[in-house]
N, C-alpha and C positions, 0 to 999 in steps of 0.2 A: 330545384333551380337548375341543376345540371341536366336533368332529363329534358326539361323544357328548352334549355339552351342548346343541347345537342341536336334535338329535332328541329328547332327553329333555324339554327345555322345551316343544318343540312338542306333546308328548303331553298337556300340561296347559293348552294355550292355549285361550282362550275368545273370541278376536277375530281378525279378519284382520290388524289392525295388529301384534299380538303374534306371530302366525304369520310375518308378514313379517320381523320382527326376529329371531326365534329360528331359523327355517328359512332365510329368505332371506339375512340378514346374517351370523349366527353360523356357520351351516353353510357359507355362501358363503365366509367367511374360511377355514374348514377346507379347502375345495376348492382355494382359491388356494395355501395352504401346501402342500397335497398335491401340487400340480404343481411348485412352485418349490423344494422341498426334495430329493426323491429323485433327480431327473434330474441336476441340477448335481453332486451328490455322486458319482453313478455314472460320469459321463463323465470325471471327473478321474482315474479309475483306468486309463483306456485311452488308447492312442495316438490322435493326431489323425486317422489314417486309418480309425479304427473308431468314432469318436464318433457318427456318424449312426446306425449299426446299433445301438449300445448305447442311445442315446436312444430309438430306436424300440422296443427290447425293453422298456425301463422304462415308457414311456407307453402301451404296448399294453394294459397292465392296465386303464387307464381306459377304453379303447375296448371291451374285452371285458366289462366289468362289467354292462352292461344285460342280457346273456344270462342271468345268474343273479339279479341284484338285482330285475329287473322281475317275473319269475314268482314269486320268493319274496315280494315285496311284495303281489302280488295274492292269494296264498294266505293270507298273514297277515291282510290286510284282511278277506277272506271269513270266516276262522275267528275272529278276535279283535276286529275293528273298527279304525278308523283311529288312535285315541289309543294303544291297546296296541301297534299296529304301529310307530308312532313310537318307543315306549319300547324294544321288543325290538330294532329296528334300531340305536337309539342305543347300547344295551349291546354289541351285536355290533361296531359300528364302534369304540367306545371301546376295548374289550379288544384287538381285532385290531390297530388302528393304534398303540395305546400300546406294546404289546410289540414289534411289528415295527420301531418307530421306533428302538429301541436298536441295530438292525443297521446303520443308516445311519451311515457314517463317512467323513471325508475322508482321503485318503492322507497319509502323513507328508511333510515338506518335501523330503526327499532321495529320494523315491520315483521310480522310472523307470517310466513308463506301459507297460502291456502292449500289444503289437501282436498281434492275433488272426491276421492273415493278411498276408503281404507282397505288395504289389501292384506291378505293373510300373511304374506311374507314381505315385510317392509324393508326397503333399502335403508341402510344406516348411513348417516352423514359422518364421515371421518373428520379428523381435525382439518379445519378449513384452510385451504391454501389459496392465497390471493396474490398471484404474480402479475406484475406489470409486464409490458411487452419486452423490455430489455432483459428482464430475468427469464421470461419464457423462452426467448431466443437462445439462451445459454443452455437449455435443457435438450437432451436427446429426444425426449418425448415429442417436442414440437416438430422435429424433423421426421420422426416416424409418422406422425399424424399428417404432416404435409404431404409426404410421399404417398401415403395411403389414399388421401383425398385426390391427389393427382392421378394415381392409377385409375380410380373410379371415374373421375370426370373425363379423363382422356378417352377411356373406353366407351363411356356412354355418349359423349358428345361427338365422337367419331361417327357413330351411327345416326344420332339425332341430327347432326349437321348435314348429313347426306341423305336425309330421310326420303325426300321426294324422288331423288335420282335412283336410290336403291329400289324403291317401290316400282318405278317405271322399268328399270333394266332387269330386275331379278324376278318380278312377278307380274309384270305387265299392268301395273296399277297406274293409269294415266292421271287420275284425279288425286293429286297429292294432299288435298284438303282432308280426304278421308283418313289418311295416315296421321295427319296433325291432330284431328279430332280424337281419334282412338288413343293416340299417345297422351294427349292432354288429360283425358278422363282417367286413364289408369295411372298417370303421374300424380294426379290429384288424390286418387284413392290410396296410392302407395305411400304418400307422405303422411296421411292420417293413420293408416293401418300399421305401418312399421313403427311409427311413434308409440302407438299403444302396445305393440309387441315388445318394444324396448323397455317399456315400464314394467312388463311382466318378466322378461328374460334377462334384462340387462343390456347395455349398449354394446359391449364387446361381442357377446354371442349373436346379437342381432346383426351387427356389421359383418360378422363371419358368414352368417346365412345369406345376407344380401350379396356379398362378393362371390360366394360359392355358387349361388344360383346363376349369377351373371357368367361365371366360367362356363357352365353348361349351355346357357343361351348362346353365347358367342361362338362356342365350338360347333354348334349345329346350325347356326344362323344361315350359312350358305346353302343348306338343304331346303330352306323355306322358299320354294319357288312358285307356290300357288298363292293367290291373293289371300285366302283364308289363313293359311299357315303363316304367311308374313305378317298379317294383322295380329295373330297370336304372339309372334315374336316381338313386334313393336309394343304390344301391350305389356309383355313381361319386362322389356327394356324400360318402359316408362314407369312401371310399378316399382321396380328395384331401384332405378335411378332416383326417383322421388324419395324413396325411403332413405337413401344415403344422405340426401340433402337435409333430411329431418334429424338424423342421428348426430351429425358432426357438431352442430352448435351445442348439443347437450353434453357430448363427451368432452368438448373443449372446456365447458364450465366445470366438469368434474375434475379434469386434470389441472386446470390453472385457476379455478375460482370464478365467482360471479362478479366480483367488484370491477374488474377490467375486461369483462367478457366481450364487450362491443369491439374494442381495439384488438384484443387477442384473436377473436374470430375473424376480424378483418385480415389479419396476417395469414391465418389458415386459408381464407377464401382466395388468396392469390394463387393457390394451387388450382382452383376452379378456372381462373383466368388463363393460366398457362395451359391447362388441359384443354380448355375451350378453343385455344388458338392452334395448338399442335395436333389435336385429335382430328378435326375435320380436314386440316391441311394434309396430314399424312394419308387419311382416307382417300381424298381426291387425287393426290399425287400417285399413290400406289395403284389406284384404279386406272389412271392415265397410262401407267407403265405396263401393267399386267393385263388390263382389260377386264378385271374383276375386283371385287372387294374381299375375296376370300383371305388373302394374306393379312389384310387389316383386321378381319374378324379374329384371326389366330393371334395376332399381337394383342388385341383387346382381351382375349381369353387368358393369355399368359400374364398380362398385367393384373387382371383380377385374381388369378391364381396366386400371384405373389402377394397381392393385397390381402387375400384371405389368411395367409400365414402371418402377415404383419400385424393383424388384429391381436394375435397372442402376445405381442410385444408391448401393447398399450398398458401402461400403469402410471400411477401418480409419480411425479418427480420426487426423488429422495434427496434430502439435504443432510449433510453431516454437520 
């Protein structure tokens, strides 16, 4: 409903302020709910040894969406104009999401989770912790996880949000659609791949690897001045960023339990919203002041370096 409402109202907007409210806030809320509802419900149906893979499958839909939404939007704008495009997409989103939402269900209380594949080294389920959000907000682990997620989303969305402009200025790539397509494909692959890796290595080690790889990418990103090298860089950004969005729902369930995962992960997801606002804003502002994105890349690398160390602080909350 929020997605359709946000797009529908955007079709009749007459000012930047109203567009910010309708598209930025209302549709932004829809995006947040879209992340925090399906994944928690899905992972509850499967064994702890498979939750990374399942989380990756669910969120991969978000990663792949630009492949069809971006060209569809361009065609609609060319054929009908921006207001009508907003209206058409709003109707499509409303009908699709509304009817598919009835499929999402939590398992019954006596349900035994499905294990897709037996592994040689099984994860063990420790004494189950099921914290509601007031209890979760009282733990230091929530804030460690929130800051860790903020570091990753700030860094990734700084580059993703400036993708077309970076491609044009840094490597002379005039067709930004190429960057979007490459990013979307590797973002999709990263979500599934890192989910499977986390089932093998554990979420903490996997998160460390993701953040450490991002440190290297962002430190050398300014050297990628040829179309081919920049495409490789964008691919790696998409691959690792997608993996991060796969791991956080799973690690949230392990720290705070499955029972209230939807609400709890919603609070963790606020870091994504803050990072998504500040990252591109900083990237664009620094570019306007300095003439390049190099300082922004360095900040992103340092944030991810701090994030890689924060992964070692993640542990289940302890209660006396």
